[in-house]
GUBAKE-741036 format. One record per residue (C-alpha): residue number from 1; residue in three letters; x negated, y, z negated. Coordinates in steps of 0.5 Angstrom, whole numbers. Each point is the difference from the previous one (the first is absolute). Layout:
BEGIN
+-----+------+-------+-------+-------+
! pos ! code !     x !     y !     z !
+-----+------+-------+-------+-------+
! NUM !  ALA !     X !     Y !     Z !
...
+-----+------+-------+-------+-------+
! end
This chain:
BEGIN
+-----+------+-------+-------+-------+
! pos ! code !     x !     y !     z !
+-----+------+-------+-------+-------+
!   1 !  MET !   -29 !   -28 !    -5 !
!   2 !  LEU !     7 !    -3 !    -1 !
!   3 !  ALA !     5 !     0 !     6 !
!   4 !  VAL !     7 !    -3 !     0 !
!   5 !  THR !     4 !    -1 !     6 !
!   6 !  ALA !     7 !    -2 !    -1 !
!   7 !  ASN !     6 !    -1 !     4 !
!   8 !  ALA !     7 !    -4 !    -1 !
!   9 !  GLN !    -3 !    -7 !     0 !
!  10 !  ASN !    -7 !     0 !    -3 !
!  11 !  ILE !    -5 !     4 !    -3 !
!  12 !  VAL !    -7 !    -1 !     1 !
!  13 !  PHE !    -5 !     3 !    -5 !
!  14 !  VAL !    -7 !     2 !     3 !
!  15 !  THR !    -3 !     0 !    -7 !
!  16 !  LYS !    -7 !     2 !     3 !
!  17 !  GLY !    -2 !     3 !     6 !
!  18 !  VAL !    -6 !     3 !     3 !
!  19 !  ASP !    -3 !     7 !    -3 !
!  20 !  ASN !     2 !     4 !     6 !
!  21 !  PRO !     6 !    -3 !     4 !
!  22 !  THR !     1 !     3 !     7 !
!  23 !  LYS !     6 !     4 !    -1 !
!  24 !  ILE !     5 !    -1 !     6 !
!  25 !  ALA !     7 !     3 !     1 !
!  26 !  VAL !     5 !    -4 !     4 !
!  27 !  VAL !     5 !     4 !     2 !
!  28 !  PRO !     7 !    -3 !     0 !
!  29 !  PHE !     1 !    -3 !     7 !
!  30 !  ALA !     5 !     4 !     4 !
!  31 !  TRP !     7 !    -4 !     2 !
!  32 !  ALA !     6 !     3 !     3 !
!  33 !  GLY !     5 !    -6 !    -3 !
!  34 !  GLY !     3 !    -2 !    -6 !
!  35 !  ARG !    -4 !    -2 !    -6 !
!  36 !  LEU !    -5 !    -6 !     2 !
!  37 !  PRO !     0 !    -6 !    -5 !
!  38 !  GLU !    -8 !     1 !     0 !
!  39 !  ASP !    -4 !     7 !    -1 !
!  40 !  LEU !    -6 !    -1 !     4 !
!  41 !  ALA !    -4 !     6 !    -2 !
!  42 !  LYS !     1 !    -3 !    -8 !
!  43 !  ILE !    -2 !    -7 !     2 !
!  44 !  VAL !    -6 !     3 !     3 !
!  45 !  GLY !    -2 !     4 !    -5 !
!  46 !  ASN !     1 !    -5 !    -5 !
!  47 !  ASP !    -4 !    -5 !     4 !
!  48 !  LEU !    -6 !     5 !     0 !
!  49 !  GLU !     0 !     1 !    -7 !
!  50 !  PHE !     1 !    -8 !    -1 !
!  51 !  SER !    -7 !     0 !     2 !
!  52 !  GLY !    -3 !     5 !    -5 !
!  53 !  GLN !    -4 !     4 !     5 !
!  54 !  PHE !     6 !     5 !     1 !
!  55 !  GLU !     4 !     5 !    -3 !
!  56 !  ALA !     7 !     2 !     4 !
!  57 !  THR !     2 !     7 !    -1 !
!  58 !  ASP !     7 !     0 !    -3 !
!  59 !  PRO !     5 !     2 !     5 !
!  60 !  GLU !     3 !     5 !    -5 !
!  61 !  ARG !    -6 !     4 !     0 !
!  62 !  MET !     0 !     1 !     7 !
!  63 !  LEU !     0 !     7 !     3 !
!  64 !  SER !     3 !    -3 !     7 !
!  65 !  PHE !     2 !    -6 !     4 !
!  66 !  PRO !    -3 !     1 !     7 !
!  67 !  ARG !     2 !    -5 !     5 !
!  68 !  SER !    -6 !     2 !     5 !
!  69 !  GLU !    -7 !     3 !     0 !
!  70 !  ALA !     3 !     6 !     2 !
!  71 !  GLU !     4 !     1 !    -6 !
!  72 !  VAL !    -6 !    -2 !    -5 !
!  73 !  HIS !    -3 !     6 !    -4 !
!  74 !  TYR !    -7 !    -3 !    -2 !
!  75 !  ARG !     0 !     5 !    -6 !
!  76 !  ASP !     6 !    -2 !    -3 !
!  77 !  TRP !    -3 !    -7 !    -1 !
!  78 !  LYS !    -7 !     2 !    -2 !
!  79 !  ALA !     4 !     4 !    -5 !
!  80 !  LEU !     3 !    -7 !    -3 !
!  81 !  GLY !    -7 !    -3 !     1 !
!  82 !  SER !     2 !    -5 !     5 !
!  83 !  GLU !    -6 !    -2 !     4 !
!  84 !  TYR !     5 !    -4 !     5 !
!  85 !  LEU !     7 !     1 !     3 !
!  86 !  LEU !     4 !    -5 !     3 !
!  87 !  LEU !     6 !     2 !     4 !
!  88 !  GLY !     5 !    -5 !     3 !
!  89 !  SER !     7 !    -1 !     3 !
!  90 !  ILE !     5 !    -5 !     1 !
!  91 !  SER !     5 !    -1 !     6 !
!  92 !  GLN !     5 !    -6 !     2 !
!  93 !  GLN !     1 !    -3 !     6 !
!  94 !  ALA !     4 !    -7 !     2 !
!  95 !  GLY !     0 !    -2 !    -7 !
!  96 !  ARG !    -7 !     1 !    -1 !
!  97 !  TYR !    -4 !     5 !    -4 !
!  98 !  TYR !    -6 !     4 !     3 !
!  99 !  ALA !    -5 !     4 !    -5 !
! 100 !  SER !    -5 !     4 !     3 !
! 101 !  TYR !    -5 !     3 !    -5 !
! 102 !  GLU !    -7 !     4 !     1 !
! 103 !  LEU !    -5 !     2 !    -5 !
! 104 !  PHE !    -4 !     6 !    -2 !
! 105 !  ASP !    -6 !     2 !    -3 !
! 106 !  VAL !     2 !     6 !    -4 !
! 107 !  VAL !    -8 !     2 !    -2 !
! 108 !  GLN !    -2 !     0 !     7 !
! 109 !  GLN !     7 !     3 !     3 !
! 110 !  LYS !     0 !    -5 !     5 !
! 111 !  ARG !     4 !    -6 !     2 !
! 112 !  VAL !    -3 !    -7 !    -1 !
! 113 !  PHE !     4 !    -4 !     4 !
! 114 !  ALA !     6 !     1 !     5 !
! 115 !  LYS !     7 !    -2 !    -1 !
! 116 !  LEU !     1 !    -7 !     0 !
! 117 !  THR !     6 !    -4 !     0 !
! 118 !  VAL !     2 !    -7 !    -4 !
! 119 !  ASP !     7 !    -3 !     1 !
! 120 !  GLY !     5 !    -5 !    -3 !
! 121 !  THR !     6 !    -2 !    -2 !
! 122 !  GLU !     4 !     3 !    -7 !
! 123 !  ALA !    -3 !    -6 !    -3 !
! 124 !  GLN !    -7 !     1 !     2 !
! 125 !  LEU !     0 !     8 !    -2 !
! 126 !  ARG !    -4 !    -2 !    -6 !
! 127 !  ASP !    -5 !    -4 !     4 !
! 128 !  MET !     0 !     6 !     5 !
! 129 !  ALA !    -2 !     4 !    -6 !
! 130 !  HIS !    -6 !    -5 !    -2 !
! 131 !  HIS !    -2 !     1 !     7 !
! 132 !  ILE !    -1 !     7 !    -1 !
! 133 !  SER !    -4 !    -1 !    -6 !
! 134 !  ASP !    -5 !    -4 !     3 !
! 135 !  LYS !    -1 !     4 !     5 !
! 136 !  VAL !    -1 !     6 !    -4 !
! 137 !  TYR !    -4 !    -4 !    -5 !
! 138 !  GLU !    -5 !    -2 !     5 !
! 139 !  THR !    -1 !     6 !     3 !
! 140 !  ILE !    -2 !     4 !    -6 !
! 141 !  THR !    -4 !    -6 !    -4 !
! 142 !  GLY !    -2 !    -4 !     6 !
! 143 !  ILE !     2 !    -6 !    -3 !
! 144 !  ARG !     6 !    -4 !     3 !
! 145 !  GLY !     7 !     1 !    -4 !
! 146 !  ILE !     3 !    -6 !    -4 !
! 147 !  PHE !     7 !     3 !    -1 !
! 148 !  SER !     3 !    -4 !     5 !
! 149 !  THR !    -3 !    -7 !    -3 !
! 150 !  LYS !     4 !    -4 !    -4 !
! 151 !  LEU !     0 !    -4 !    -7 !
! 152 !  ILE !     2 !    -7 !    -2 !
! 153 !  TYR !     1 !    -1 !    -8 !
! 154 !  VAL !     3 !    -5 !    -4 !
! 155 !  GLU !     6 !     3 !    -5 !
! 156 !  ALA !     1 !    -5 !    -6 !
! 157 !  PHE !     6 !     0 !    -4 !
! 158 !  LYS !     1 !    -3 !    -7 !
! 159 !  LYS !     8 !     0 !    -1 !
! 160 !  PRO !     2 !    -4 !     4 !
! 161 !  GLN !    -7 !    -3 !     2 !
! 162 !  LYS !    -2 !     2 !     7 !
! 163 !  TYR !    -5 !     2 !     5 !
! 164 !  ARG !     0 !     4 !     6 !
! 165 !  LEU !    -5 !     1 !     6 !
! 166 !  MET !     1 !     8 !     2 !
! 167 !  LEU !    -2 !     4 !     6 !
! 168 !  SER !     0 !     8 !    -1 !
! 169 !  ASP !    -3 !     6 !     3 !
! 170 !  ILE !    -7 !     1 !    -4 !
! 171 !  ASP !     4 !     6 !    -4 !
! 172 !  GLY !     5 !    -5 !    -2 !
! 173 !  PHE !     6 !     2 !     4 !
! 174 !  ARG !     4 !    -5 !     4 !
! 175 !  PRO !    -1 !    -6 !    -4 !
! 176 !  ARG !     2 !    -6 !     4 !
! 177 !  MET !     1 !    -7 !    -3 !
! 178 !  LEU !    -4 !    -6 !     4 !
! 179 !  LEU !     1 !    -6 !    -5 !
! 180 !  GLU !     4 !    -1 !    -6 !
! 181 !  SER !    -2 !    -6 !    -5 !
! 182 !  ARG !     1 !    -3 !    -7 !
! 183 !  TYR !    -7 !    -2 !     0 !
! 184 !  PRO !    -6 !     4 !     0 !
! 185 !  LEU !    -3 !     4 !     6 !
! 186 !  LEU !    -8 !     1 !     0 !
! 187 !  SER !    -5 !     3 !     4 !
! 188 !  PRO !     3 !     3 !     7 !
! 189 !  VAL !    -5 !     2 !     5 !
! 190 !  TRP !     2 !     3 !     7 !
! 191 !  SER !    -3 !    -3 !     6 !
! 192 !  PRO !    -5 !     4 !     4 !
! 193 !  ASN !     6 !     2 !     6 !
! 194 !  GLY !     5 !     2 !    -6 !
! 195 !  GLN !     5 !    -5 !     3 !
! 196 !  ARG !     0 !    -6 !    -6 !
! 197 !  VAL !    -2 !     0 !    -7 !
! 198 !  VAL !    -3 !    -6 !    -4 !
! 199 !  TYR !     2 !    -1 !    -7 !
! 200 !  VAL !     1 !    -5 !    -6 !
! 201 !  SER !     6 !    -3 !    -2 !
! 202 !  PHE !     2 !    -5 !    -5 !
! 203 !  GLU !     7 !    -2 !     3 !
! 204 !  ALA !    -3 !    -7 !     2 !
! 205 !  ASP !     2 !    -4 !    -6 !
! 206 !  ASN !    -3 !     6 !    -5 !
! 207 !  LYS !    -7 !    -1 !     3 !
! 208 !  PRO !    -4 !     5 !     4 !
! 209 !  ALA !     0 !     0 !     7 !
! 210 !  ILE !    -2 !     4 !     6 !
! 211 !  TYR !     5 !     3 !     5 !
! 212 !  VAL !    -1 !     5 !     6 !
! 213 !  GLN !     6 !     4 !     2 !
! 214 !  ASP !     2 !     4 !     6 !
! 215 !  ILE !     2 !     7 !    -3 !
! 216 !  ALA !     4 !     2 !     6 !
! 217 !  THR !     4 !    -7 !     0 !
! 218 !  GLY !    -1 !    -3 !    -7 !
! 219 !  ARG !    -2 !    -6 !     3 !
! 220 !  ARG !    -4 !    -4 !    -5 !
! 221 !  GLN !    -5 !    -6 !     1 !
! 222 !  GLN !    -3 !    -4 !    -6 !
! 223 !  MET !    -7 !     0 !     1 !
! 224 !  THR !    -3 !    -4 !    -6 !
! 225 !  ASN !     3 !    -6 !    -5 !
! 226 !  PHE !    -6 !    -3 !    -3 !
! 227 !  ARG !     0 !    -2 !    -7 !
! 228 !  GLY !    -2 !     5 !    -5 !
! 229 !  LEU !    -2 !     7 !     2 !
! 230 !  ASN !     2 !     3 !     6 !
! 231 !  GLY !    -2 !     8 !    -1 !
! 232 !  ALA !    -3 !     6 !     2 !
! 233 !  PRO !     1 !     0 !     8 !
! 234 !  ALA !    -4 !     5 !     4 !
! 235 !  TRP !     0 !     1 !     8 !
! 236 !  SER !    -6 !     0 !     4 !
! 237 !  PRO !    -1 !     7 !     4 !
! 238 !  ASP !     2 !    -4 !     6 !
! 239 !  GLY !     6 !    -3 !    -3 !
! 240 !  GLN !    -1 !    -7 !     2 !
! 241 !  LYS !    -2 !    -2 !    -7 !
! 242 !  LEU !     2 !     0 !    -7 !
! 243 !  ALA !    -5 !    -1 !    -6 !
! 244 !  MET !     3 !    -2 !    -6 !
! 245 !  ALA !    -1 !    -4 !    -7 !
! 246 !  LEU !     2 !    -7 !     0 !
! 247 !  SER !    -2 !    -5 !    -6 !
! 248 !  LYS !     3 !    -6 !     5 !
! 249 !  ASP !    -7 !    -4 !    -1 !
! 250 !  GLY !     0 !     1 !    -8 !
! 251 !  ASN !    -3 !     7 !    -1 !
! 252 !  PRO !     2 !     7 !     3 !
! 253 !  GLU !    -4 !     2 !     6 !
! 254 !  ILE !     0 !     4 !     6 !
! 255 !  TYR !     3 !    -3 !     6 !
! 256 !  VAL !     1 !     3 !     7 !
! 257 !  MET !     6 !    -2 !     4 !
! 258 !  ASN !     1 !     1 !     8 !
! 259 !  VAL !     7 !     3 !     0 !
! 260 !  LEU !     2 !    -4 !     7 !
! 261 !  THR !    -3 !    -7 !    -2 !
! 262 !  ARG !     0 !     0 !    -7 !
! 263 !  GLN !    -7 !    -3 !     0 !
! 264 !  LEU !    -3 !     2 !    -7 !
! 265 !  THR !    -8 !     1 !    -1 !
! 266 !  ARG !    -3 !     0 !    -7 !
! 267 !  VAL !    -4 !     6 !    -1 !
! 268 !  THR !    -2 !    -1 !    -8 !
! 269 !  ASN !    -2 !    -6 !    -4 !
! 270 !  HIS !    -1 !     2 !    -7 !
! 271 !  PHE !     2 !    -3 !    -7 !
! 272 !  ALA !     2 !     7 !    -2 !
! 273 !  ILE !     7 !     4 !     2 !
! 274 !  ASP !    -1 !     3 !     7 !
! 275 !  HIS !     6 !     4 !     2 !
! 276 !  GLU !     3 !     7 !     3 !
! 277 !  PRO !    -4 !     0 !     7 !
! 278 !  THR !     0 !     6 !     4 !
! 279 !  TRP !    -3 !     1 !     7 !
! 280 !  SER !    -6 !     4 !     2 !
! 281 !  ALA !     2 !     6 !     5 !
! 282 !  ASP !    -4 !    -4 !     5 !
! 283 !  GLY !     3 !    -7 !    -2 !
! 284 !  SER !    -7 !    -3 !    -1 !
! 285 !  SER !     1 !    -1 !    -7 !
! 286 !  ILE !     5 !    -1 !    -6 !
! 287 !  PHE !    -1 !     4 !    -6 !
! 288 !  PHE !     3 !    -4 !    -6 !
! 289 !  THR !     1 !     0 !    -8 !
! 290 !  SER !    -4 !    -6 !    -4 !
! 291 !  ASP !    -1 !    -1 !    -7 !
! 292 !  ARG !    -6 !    -4 !     2 !
! 293 !  GLY !    -5 !     5 !    -4 !
! 294 !  GLY !     4 !    -1 !    -6 !
! 295 !  LYS !     5 !     6 !     1 !
! 296 !  PRO !     4 !     2 !     6 !
! 297 !  GLN !    -4 !     3 !     5 !
! 298 !  ILE !     0 !     1 !     8 !
! 299 !  TYR !    -4 !    -4 !     5 !
! 300 !  GLN !    -1 !     0 !     7 !
! 301 !  VAL !     0 !    -6 !     5 !
! 302 !  ASN !    -3 !     0 !     7 !
! 303 !  VAL !     6 !    -4 !     4 !
! 304 !  ALA !    -5 !    -2 !     5 !
! 305 !  THR !    -6 !    -2 !    -5 !
! 306 !  MET !     4 !    -1 !    -6 !
! 307 !  GLN !    -6 !     4 !    -4 !
! 308 !  GLN !     3 !     3 !    -6 !
! 309 !  GLU !    -2 !     6 !    -4 !
! 310 !  ARG !     2 !     3 !    -6 !
! 311 !  VAL !     2 !     8 !     1 !
! 312 !  THR !     3 !     3 !    -6 !
! 313 !  PHE !    -4 !     1 !    -7 !
! 314 !  ASP !     2 !     6 !    -3 !
! 315 !  GLY !     6 !    -2 !    -5 !
! 316 !  ASP !     1 !    -6 !    -3 !
! 317 !  TYR !     6 !    -1 !     4 !
! 318 !  ASN !     1 !     1 !     8 !
! 319 !  ALA !     6 !    -3 !     4 !
! 320 !  ARG !     5 !     0 !     5 !
! 321 !  PRO !    -5 !     3 !     6 !
! 322 !  ARG !     2 !     4 !     6 !
! 323 !  VAL !    -4 !     3 !     5 !
! 324 !  SER !     1 !     7 !     3 !
! 325 !  PRO !     1 !     0 !     8 !
! 326 !  ASP !    -7 !     3 !     1 !
! 327 !  GLY !    -3 !    -6 !    -4 !
! 328 !  LYS !    -4 !     5 !    -4 !
! 329 !  SER !     4 !    -1 !    -7 !
! 330 !  LEU !     2 !    -6 !    -4 !
! 331 !  VAL !     6 !     2 !    -4 !
! 332 !  MET !     2 !    -4 !    -6 !
! 333 !  LEU !     3 !    -1 !    -7 !
! 334 !  ASN !    -6 !     2 !    -5 !
! 335 !  LYS !     0 !    -1 !    -8 !
! 336 !  ARG !    -6 !     3 !    -4 !
! 337 !  PRO !    -1 !    -2 !    -8 !
! 338 !  GLY !     5 !     4 !    -4 !
! 339 !  THR !     4 !     3 !     6 !
! 340 !  SER !     7 !    -2 !     4 !
! 341 !  TYR !     0 !    -3 !     7 !
! 342 !  HIS !    -1 !     5 !     5 !
! 343 !  ILE !    -1 !     1 !     7 !
! 344 !  ALA !    -7 !     1 !     3 !
! 345 !  ALA !    -4 !     0 !     6 !
! 346 !  GLN !    -7 !    -2 !     2 !
! 347 !  ASP !    -4 !     2 !     6 !
! 348 !  ILE !    -1 !    -7 !     3 !
! 349 !  LYS !    -7 !     2 !     2 !
! 350 !  SER !    -3 !     4 !    -6 !
! 351 !  GLY !     4 !    -4 !    -5 !
! 352 !  ASN !     2 !     7 !    -4 !
! 353 !  LEU !     7 !    -1 !    -3 !
! 354 !  ARG !     5 !     6 !    -2 !
! 355 !  ILE !     6 !    -1 !    -4 !
! 356 !  LEU !     6 !     3 !     4 !
! 357 !  SER !     6 !     0 !    -5 !
! 358 !  GLU !     2 !     3 !    -7 !
! 359 !  THR !     6 !    -4 !    -1 !
! 360 !  ASN !     0 !    -7 !    -4 !
! 361 !  LEU !     1 !    -7 !     2 !
! 362 !  ASP !    -1 !     1 !     7 !
! 363 !  GLU !     0 !    -5 !     5 !
! 364 !  SER !     1 !    -2 !     7 !
! 365 !  PRO !    -3 !     5 !     4 !
! 366 !  THR !     1 !     1 !     8 !
! 367 !  ILE !    -3 !     5 !     4 !
! 368 !  ALA !     3 !     5 !     6 !
! 369 !  PRO !    -2 !    -2 !     7 !
! 370 !  ASN !    -4 !     7 !     0 !
! 371 !  GLY !    -4 !    -2 !    -6 !
! 372 !  ALA !     1 !     6 !    -3 !
! 373 !  MET !     5 !    -2 !    -6 !
! 374 !  LEU !     2 !    -6 !    -3 !
! 375 !  MET !     7 !    -3 !    -4 !
! 376 !  TYR !     0 !    -4 !    -6 !
! 377 !  ALA !     5 !    -2 !    -5 !
! 378 !  THR !     0 !     2 !    -7 !
! 379 !  ARG !     4 !     2 !    -6 !
! 380 !  SER !     4 !     6 !    -2 !
! 381 !  GLY !     5 !     1 !    -5 !
! 382 !  GLY !     0 !    -7 !    -1 !
! 383 !  LYS !     2 !    -2 !     7 !
! 384 !  GLY !    -4 !    -3 !     6 !
! 385 !  VAL !    -2 !     6 !     5 !
! 386 !  LEU !    -4 !     2 !     6 !
! 387 !  ALA !    -6 !     5 !    -1 !
! 388 !  ALA !    -4 !     2 !     6 !
! 389 !  VAL !    -7 !     3 !    -1 !
! 390 !  SER !    -5 !     2 !     6 !
! 391 !  LEU !    -7 !    -4 !     1 !
! 392 !  ASP !    -4 !     6 !    -3 !
! 393 !  ALA !     5 !     1 !    -6 !
! 394 !  ARG !     1 !     7 !     1 !
! 395 !  VAL !     8 !    -1 !     1 !
! 396 !  LYS !     5 !    -4 !    -4 !
! 397 !  ILE !     7 !    -1 !     1 !
! 398 !  LEU !     5 !    -4 !    -4 !
! 399 !  GLN !     7 !    -2 !     3 !
! 400 !  PRO !     6 !     0 !    -5 !
! 401 !  PRO !     3 !    -7 !    -3 !
! 402 !  LYS !     5 !    -4 !     5 !
! 403 !  GLN !     5 !    -4 !    -3 !
! 404 !  GLY !    -4 !    -6 !    -1 !
! 405 !  ASP !    -7 !    -1 !    -2 !
! 406 !  VAL !    -5 !     2 !     6 !
! 407 !  ARG !    -6 !    -4 !     2 !
! 408 !  GLU !    -4 !    -3 !     5 !
! 409 !  PRO !     0 !     5 !     5 !
! 410 !  ALA !    -3 !    -1 !     7 !
! 411 !  TRP !    -2 !     6 !     5 !
! 412 !  SER !     2 !    -1 !     7 !
! 413 !  PRO !    -5 !     1 !     6 !
! 414 !  PHE !     1 !     5 !     5 !
! 415 !  PHE !     6 !    -2 !     5 !
! 416 !  ASN !    -3 !     3 !     6 !
+-----+------+-------+-------+-------+
! end
């Protein structure tokens, strides 16, 4: 399946979707005023197609534009192959917009949920559409929608050399700069409550240091200033600690810092290079990359007992681990002999590994908070871009190039 969703600002290519996507007709929302700055129905259709699990009916093929259940003729929608039908209307009162919507099952000829309403300002019309998408997606699939979540990523420019820490919707819309620097920015990670981001910046004497930044206010704190490596920070699930890689004692090791007191605890002690820590879903252990076996592989250390074990064996290179929200899958950068770098997922319990991506020079995987998809950085047309893939590898998405090279994506948690 090849589907393209397009608009004036962005194009998202769903390069591979499920074999039999659910067909849904999102009827243009009724609105009595002048032209709105956002087309809510179109955004909802694009969101659902972004998941790779839905195919939205083109409005030009629609035989009617019903505004209520009384105007719905199910036979017309069956003729178009639509399985679900979404109706909506928009009204305005006292400077706020109100979008009411209801979902119908065309096959069973019944209403799935009664009319719901979401409201917001003109600047929040897109948020309102994403909210509707989340509700529709969860109702049909049983999985919580991620269309209201956000992405943070790094955008790099060569002439002049500069780096930007950017925030956007997951479809690339509404990009907003959080920080601009002449020095490299690396490894952004959201805090579990979605209010802060931790990252590495080289602005202090051109040496790496770890910073925490409040997303709403922009206020920043420098967390480390040790000699040598200060890298790969990772929030604990409770948001109270940061795991990180430091070489302050002469060799790259994994440490844990209490965010409030800045107290450090050394977790690994090995002559090899230990780095790229990430927490298990329950916070009891840390996965990390180490070359102690000769080549980079992923290991796990119990934070309480300090007991360590190797967890990856498939491939001669496994690095940059990330744990799925349910704690069942370990996503990583994998390389096998004679192949390029790809994104892979390993079942933590069984050890079974599946290659997820088909692009080249893939890096920096980040997992959606519902565990259904992940985003990663890759190359397309000579530029750094973002791509997405479902954890079952059935859905693959490629976002278009931006002005600079895009790298280091970080998917936000749910915000409520």
